[in-house]
C-alpha positions as semicolon CSV with decimal commas, in nm:
position;residue;x (nm);y (nm);z (nm)
1;M;4,190;0,889;-3,244
2;A;4,039;1,123;-3,381
3;N;4,130;1,304;-3,700
4;E;4,342;1,097;-3,814
5;Y;4,415;0,922;-4,115
6;I;4,416;0,539;-4,175
7;C;4,777;0,484;-4,383
8;I;4,688;0,216;-4,707
9;T;4,987;0,027;-4,889
10;Q;4,982;0,024;-5,251
11;G;4,790;-0,323;-5,364
12;S;4,529;-0,291;-5,061
13;A;4,272;-0,138;-4,971
14;G;4,066;0,007;-4,661
15;A;3,718;0,090;-4,513
16;L;3,631;0,347;-4,279
17;E;3,195;0,220;-4,163
18;E;2,984;0,478;-4,033
19;G;3,082;0,592;-3,648
20;E;3,451;0,511;-3,681
21;S;3,651;0,828;-3,561
22;S;3,924;0,835;-3,802
23;I;3,849;1,061;-4,042
24;G;4,043;0,957;-4,416
25;F;4,269;0,766;-4,529
26;Y;4,673;0,839;-4,712
27;T;4,823;0,666;-4,937
28;E;5,214;0,724;-5,067
29;K;5,419;0,622;-5,335
30;V;5,170;0,623;-5,554
31;Q;5,321;0,583;-5,938
32;T;5,166;0,343;-6,185
33;C;4,892;0,283;-5,983
34;R;4,527;0,485;-6,008
35;V;4,423;0,557;-5,606
36;S;4,005;0,500;-5,572
37;V;3,801;0,675;-5,295
38;F;3,422;0,533;-5,324
39;E;3,140;0,719;-5,100
40;C;2,923;0,411;-4,983
41;E;2,622;0,421;-4,798
42;K;2,784;0,254;-4,509
43;A;3,140;0,319;-4,543
44;T;3,392;0,517;-4,688
45;L;3,607;0,318;-4,903
46;M;3,977;0,381;-5,064
47;V;4,131;0,105;-5,302
48;H;4,540;0,208;-5,388
49;D;4,469;-0,047;-5,719
50;S;4,811;-0,166;-5,937
51;G;4,621;-0,278;-6,168
52;Q;4,652;-0,687;-6,080
53;I;4,426;-0,692;-5,807
54;R;4,073;-0,928;-5,963
55;I;3,794;-0,750;-6,035
56;Q;3,543;-0,944;-5,895
57;D;3,729;-0,978;-5,515
58;L;3,680;-0,551;-5,622
59;S;3,284;-0,507;-5,685
60;D;3,261;-0,780;-5,359
61;F;3,407;-0,539;-5,133
62;I;3,281;-0,249;-5,224
63;T;2,885;-0,364;-5,310
64;S;2,958;-0,525;-4,966
65;Y;2,865;-0,208;-4,784
66;G;2,541;-0,037;-5,003
67;E;2,501;0,204;-5,342
68;V;2,797;0,399;-5,408
69;M;2,767;0,751;-5,370
70;S;2,966;0,946;-5,500
71;V;3,401;0,832;-5,681
72;Q;3,675;1,028;-5,659
73;Y;4,028;0,901;-5,796
74;A;4,372;1,051;-5,887
75;V;4,621;0,959;-6,180
76;G;4,989;1,074;-6,210
77;E;5,252;1,146;-6,506
78;E;5,323;0,776;-6,524
79;T;4,921;0,611;-6,388
80;K;4,924;0,323;-6,686
81;E;4,526;0,472;-6,794
82;P;4,442;0,254;-7,032
83;L;4,478;-0,052;-6,847
84;H;4,324;0,141;-6,535
85;S;4,024;0,287;-6,793
86;T;3,883;-0,008;-6,853
87;R;3,959;-0,185;-6,507
88;F;3,724;0,083;-6,421
89;K;3,448;0,065;-6,651
90;D;3,436;-0,331;-6,631
91;L;3,432;-0,260;-6,190
92;A;3,138;0,013;-6,288
93;K;2,917;-0,181;-6,452
94;S;2,974;-0,514;-6,155
95;V;2,928;-0,228;-5,919
96;K;2,626;-0,050;-6,142
97;F;2,761;0,347;-6,102
98;R;2,860;0,584;-6,407
99;A;3,218;0,587;-6,517
100;A;3,171;0,910;-6,643
101;D;2,981;1,040;-6,334
102;A;3,365;1,007;-6,190
103;T;3,567;1,296;-6,056
104;H;3,908;1,324;-6,062
105;I;4,289;1,533;-5,958
106;R;4,517;1,465;-6,197
107;I;4,894;1,508;-5,984
108;P;5,165;1,637;-6,181
109;R;5,477;1,403;-6,101
110;R;5,559;1,038;-6,145
111;I;5,561;1,017;-5,742
112;F;5,309;1,083;-5,510
113;A;5,073;1,085;-5,180
114;V;4,716;1,129;-5,177
115;A;4,490;1,206;-4,908
116;Y;4,086;1,170;-4,853
117;S;3,848;1,258;-4,613
118;K;3,479;1,451;-4,710
119;D;3,619;1,777;-4,574
120;I;3,900;1,798;-4,810
121;G;3,770;1,591;-5,086
122;L;4,095;1,387;-5,239
123;V;4,412;1,592;-5,315
124;E;4,772;1,590;-5,341
125;A;4,887;1,470;-5,018
126;N;5,234;1,566;-4,786
127;P;5,204;1,323;-4,474
128;L;5,369;1,646;-4,246
129;H;5,054;1,814;-4,262
130;F;4,881;1,479;-4,131
131;N;4,794;1,282;-3,852
132;L;4,859;0,969;-3,954
133;R;4,751;0,574;-3,851
134;R;5,022;0,353;-3,978
135;D;5,014;-0,052;-4,013
136;L;5,225;-0,208;-3,769
137;N;5,298;-0,435;-4,090
138;E;5,289;-0,178;-4,306
139;T;5,641;-0,274;-4,466
140;V;5,601;-0,655;-4,463
141;C;5,214;-0,592;-4,646
142;E;5,362;-0,405;-4,896
143;A;5,628;-0,609;-4,963
144;V;5,415;-0,892;-5,032
145;N;5,147;-0,693;-5,246
146;V;5,466;-0,567;-5,444
147;L;5,618;-0,928;-5,485
148;N;5,159;-1,041;-5,568
149;D;5,221;-0,840;-5,867
150;W;5,581;-0,958;-5,982
151;Y;5,425;-1,322;-5,998
152;T;5,107;-1,351;-6,016
153;P;4,975;-1,384;-6,360
154;S;4,791;-1,085;-6,482
155;Q;4,468;-0,886;-6,277
156;T;4,385;-1,251;-6,062
157;I;4,556;-1,086;-5,737
158;P;4,339;-1,168;-5,384
159;L;4,215;-0,798;-5,319
160;N;4,400;-0,740;-4,991
161;V;4,176;-0,520;-4,749
162;Q;4,398;-0,380;-4,502
163;F;4,195;-0,161;-4,272
164;K;3,861;-0,252;-4,214
165;E;3,587;-0,220;-3,861
166;G;3,812;-0,027;-3,710
167;K;4,170;-0,196;-3,735
168;F;4,416;-0,363;-3,957
169;T;4,393;-0,688;-4,071
170;P;4,713;-0,914;-4,090
171;P;4,896;-0,886;-4,350
172;P;4,811;-1,139;-4,676
173;S;5,029;-1,421;-4,742
174;P;5,240;-1,451;-5,088
175;T;5,048;-1,596;-5,380
176;L;5,310;-1,809;-5,437
177;T;5,635;-1,959;-5,244
178;V;6,006;-1,841;-5,278
179;S;6,042;-2,180;-5,474
180;Q;5,754;-2,146;-5,743
181;M;5,908;-1,722;-5,772
182;L;6,228;-1,887;-5,857
183;R;6,105;-2,106;-6,060
184;D;5,926;-1,871;-6,306
185;L;6,216;-1,670;-6,282
186;R;6,451;-1,916;-6,489
187;A;6,143;-1,979;-6,701
188;D;6,131;-1,632;-6,759
189;K;6,417;-1,469;-6,998
190;K;6,316;-1,155;-7,004
191;H;6,245;-1,002;-6,706
192;G;6,424;-1,276;-6,458
193;L;6,716;-1,018;-6,378
194;L;6,441;-0,732;-6,269
195;G;6,238;-1,028;-6,069
196;A;6,480;-1,124;-5,980
197;S;6,589;-0,782;-5,803
198;A;6,210;-0,730;-5,645
199;L;6,235;-1,129;-5,499
200;G;6,615;-0,999;-5,313
201;Y;6,434;-0,659;-5,225
202;Y;6,104;-0,678;-5,125
203;G;6,155;-1,080;-4,985
204;P;6,315;-1,004;-4,679
205;R;6,068;-0,750;-4,596
206;A;5,797;-0,983;-4,639
207;S;5,994;-1,248;-4,435
208;L;6,056;-1,466;-4,623
209;E;6,374;-1,632;-4,690
210;I;6,554;-1,603;-4,936
211;P;6,841;-1,797;-5,091
212;P;7,174;-1,628;-5,009
213;E;7,306;-1,689;-5,374
214;L;7,082;-1,473;-5,464
215;L;7,122;-1,120;-5,300
216;T;7,507;-1,236;-5,346
217;F;7,423;-1,280;-5,720
218;L;7,247;-0,943;-5,723
219;R;7,551;-0,755;-5,562
220;K;7,826;-0,903;-5,765
221;F;7,647;-0,732;-6,052
222;D;7,492;-0,436;-5,910
223;L;7,101;-0,561;-5,929
224;S;6,983;-0,512;-5,596
225;N;6,835;-0,208;-5,725
226;A;6,732;-0,310;-6,044
227;C;6,339;-0,333;-5,999
228;F;6,358;0,021;-5,933
229;D;6,621;0,197;-6,187
230;G;6,636;-0,098;-6,435
231;L;6,919;-0,288;-6,542
232;P;7,260;-0,137;-6,504
233;P;7,445;0,032;-6,781
234;R;7,675;-0,196;-6,858
235;L;7,416;-0,460;-6,833
236;K;7,137;-0,292;-7,085
237;E;7,279;-0,308;-7,445
238;R;7,252;-0,705;-7,329
239;G;7,603;-0,777;-7,469
240;S;7,857;-0,983;-7,289
241;A;7,796;-0,852;-6,956
242;Y;7,480;-0,956;-6,999
243;Q;7,528;-1,295;-7,137
244;Q;7,733;-1,348;-6,861
245;S;7,504;-1,215;-6,594
246;A;7,253;-1,423;-6,751
247;A;7,449;-1,713;-6,735
248;E;7,558;-1,685;-6,348
249;F;7,221;-1,667;-6,294
250;A;7,072;-1,976;-6,463
251;K;7,340;-2,200;-6,301
252;L;7,308;-2,097;-5,935
253;P;7,222;-2,393;-5,693
254;I;6,843;-2,196;-5,616
255;F;6,621;-2,317;-5,857
256;G;6,568;-2,691;-5,727
């Protein structure tokens, strides 16, 4: 369909090759990530980078479309700029473009959306003002990407190219099994409860079978949304209530 914008989820990338009828990209829920657009000889590329994608995968993806002609990126109030700036410089060396030549926009919001086309450039976007083409597997794709962010060692996540050659690709697979994620949760004394919340929230959305005992535990201690909101007030001080929750968590019959 003409004049449509392809929706890319957090942790994914897309390519609009020469001759593609869609005119641009759209991505939303941008908070700590950096969104970059690369105009290359053979395609327009968008990357919604959480800061965990393998640099080599990004380099291979970009260089497969020829020389980089221009680069634009967007940051917001909570973008992890030291992390992204370092990654961007490393990527620039690999892809052979000057990081200093990239232009950027700064969005004065914690969470925002952006759209890009050659006509309008990279701009803050309201989805109601764009003709959007969404991935039917968008929820699964986003959930898997977020879980991979939580559970994969830093900056080693394989790149998920969500859109190329005129169509959406199948959703990615988690880098770890549920059993492996649970093992990591038990070993993580600092972030275990938040990681458990992320698994409880995103696991079902990623079509993973999550132990019902974990979901019951999260509801009991008001942790179902802790991956977004942080620990609830009664647990933040890490006093007796926190110790009780941690002790119950450790005893759950889910760790194998």
